[in-house]
C-alpha positions in Angstrom: 33.4 2.4 -32.8 31.5 4.9 -35.3 29.2 7.7 -34.1 25.2 6.9 -34.8 22.4 9.1 -34.2 19.2 8.7 -31.9 16.8 10.0 -30.1 16.2 9.4 -26.3 13.2 7.5 -25.4 10.2 9.6 -23.4 10.7 7.8 -20.4 14.1 7.8 -19.8 16.0 6.2 -17.3 17.5 8.1 -14.0 20.1 7.8 -11.3 17.1 7.0 -9.0 16.2 3.8 -11.3 19.4 2.3 -11.5 23.3 0.9 -9.9 25.9 0.6 -12.3 29.0 -1.9 -11.7 31.3 -1.6 -14.2 35.0 -3.2 -13.7 38.0 -3.5 -16.5 39.1 -7.0 -17.4 40.9 -8.8 -20.3 37.9 -10.7 -21.9 33.9 -11.1 -20.3 31.0 -12.7 -21.7 27.2 -13.4 -20.1 25.4 -16.6 -20.2 22.2 -17.0 -18.4 22.3 -13.2 -17.1 25.8 -13.9 -15.3 29.1 -12.3 -15.8 32.3 -14.3 -16.9 35.1 -12.3 -15.6 38.6 -13.4 -16.8 41.8 -11.0 -15.3 39.4 -8.5 -13.9 40.1 -5.6 -11.5 42.7 -3.8 -13.4 43.2 -0.3 -13.5 46.6 0.0 -15.1 47.4 -0.9 -19.0 49.9 -0.8 -21.7 51.9 1.0 -22.4 51.1 -0.7 -26.0 47.6 -1.5 -27.1 46.2 -4.7 -26.1 42.6 -6.1 -26.1 40.5 -5.6 -23.2 36.7 -5.5 -21.9 34.4 -3.9 -19.4 31.9 -6.2 -17.4 29.2 -3.9 -16.3 26.1 -5.2 -14.1 22.8 -2.3 -13.8 20.5 -2.8 -11.6 17.1 -1.6 -12.9 14.4 -0.5 -10.8 11.4 -3.2 -10.9 9.2 -0.3 -12.7 12.1 0.1 -15.4 11.1 -3.2 -16.8 9.6 -4.3 -19.9 11.0 -1.2 -21.3 14.0 -0.8 -24.1 16.8 1.1 -23.1 19.8 2.4 -25.1 23.4 2.2 -23.3 26.3 4.5 -24.7 30.1 3.8 -23.6 32.5 6.9 -24.0 36.4 6.7 -23.8 37.4 10.2 -22.2 40.8 11.8 -21.7 41.8 13.0 -18.8 40.3 16.1 -19.1 36.9 14.6 -20.4 37.3 14.7 -23.8 36.4 11.8 -26.3 39.3 9.8 -27.4 39.8 9.3 -31.2 41.6 7.0 -33.2 42.3 6.9 -36.8 40.0 4.7 -39.0 39.8 4.6 -43.0 36.8 7.2 -42.4 39.5 9.9 -40.7 39.5 10.1 -37.2 36.9 8.9 -35.0 35.7 8.8 -31.2 36.2 5.6 -29.3 32.2 4.7 -28.5 30.2 1.7 -28.2 26.6 1.7 -28.1 23.9 -1.0 -27.3 20.1 -1.7 -26.0 18.8 -3.8 -23.5 15.5 -4.5 -22.0 14.4 -6.7 -18.9 11.5 -8.5 -18.1 10.0 -8.9 -14.4 11.0 -12.4 -13.6 8.5 -14.2 -12.2 9.0 -15.5 -8.2 10.7 -12.2 -7.3 9.3 -9.7 -5.0 7.5 -7.1 -6.6 9.6 -3.8 -6.6 13.1 -6.1 -6.6 15.7 -4.2 -8.4 16.1 -6.8 -11.6 20.2 -7.3 -12.7 21.4 -6.7 -16.4 24.8 -7.9 -17.6 27.2 -6.4 -20.2 30.3 -7.5 -21.3 31.9 -5.4 -23.8 35.3 -6.7 -25.4 37.3 -4.4 -27.3 39.9 -5.0 -29.5 43.4 -3.2 -29.1 43.2 0.2 -28.8 46.0 2.9 -29.7 46.5 4.8 -26.7 49.3 7.4 -25.7 51.4 5.7 -22.7 51.6 7.8 -19.5 47.9 9.0 -19.2 44.7 8.7 -17.8 41.7 7.4 -19.3 38.0 6.7 -18.5 35.0 4.5 -19.9 31.9 6.7 -19.1 28.7 4.8 -19.6 25.1 6.7 -20.1 21.8 5.0 -20.3 19.0 6.9 -22.0 20.8 10.0 -22.7 21.6 10.3 -19.3 25.1 10.1 -17.4 24.6 8.3 -13.6 26.7 8.7 -10.8 29.7 6.3 -10.6 28.9 4.6 -14.0 32.5 5.4 -15.0 35.7 3.4 -14.3 39.0 4.8 -14.9 42.2 3.5 -15.8 45.9 4.6 -16.8 48.5 3.6 -19.3 51.9 2.7 -18.5 55.1 5.0 -19.3 56.5 3.6 -22.6 60.0 2.9 -21.3 63.1 4.6 -22.3 65.2 2.6 -25.0 
């Protein structure tokens, strides 16, 4: 979850080139290009830390195929500030990064969007009870419309 520096590719993806669907779930995996989702569709969790996942489907424009793309997920609080967690190296933002590239599948019509499935499984993250958070996806340095998913943590019950 540590921060890494990187450069945005010269031909970066734009909102006109991609459509993103994100779903919070208990666990997810990708097999043969399909997303397998367990306990999906929630928007309230906690109050204590629990494992979770983000299932992501990206529809990439035909003309963006055969190029590498860099993606980043950022966990932010209700004010859009990075969520920090304590690590042996000090407080660090909760961030996940990766790469994807798609090939133009044989037999589909030219111009058809190409699906990319991503499953990001996370261990328990200590979050403030009774608060609102969101995961924001950025591809090639571009924040895309609709490429976020929000959730709340339950308040801690009085003892």
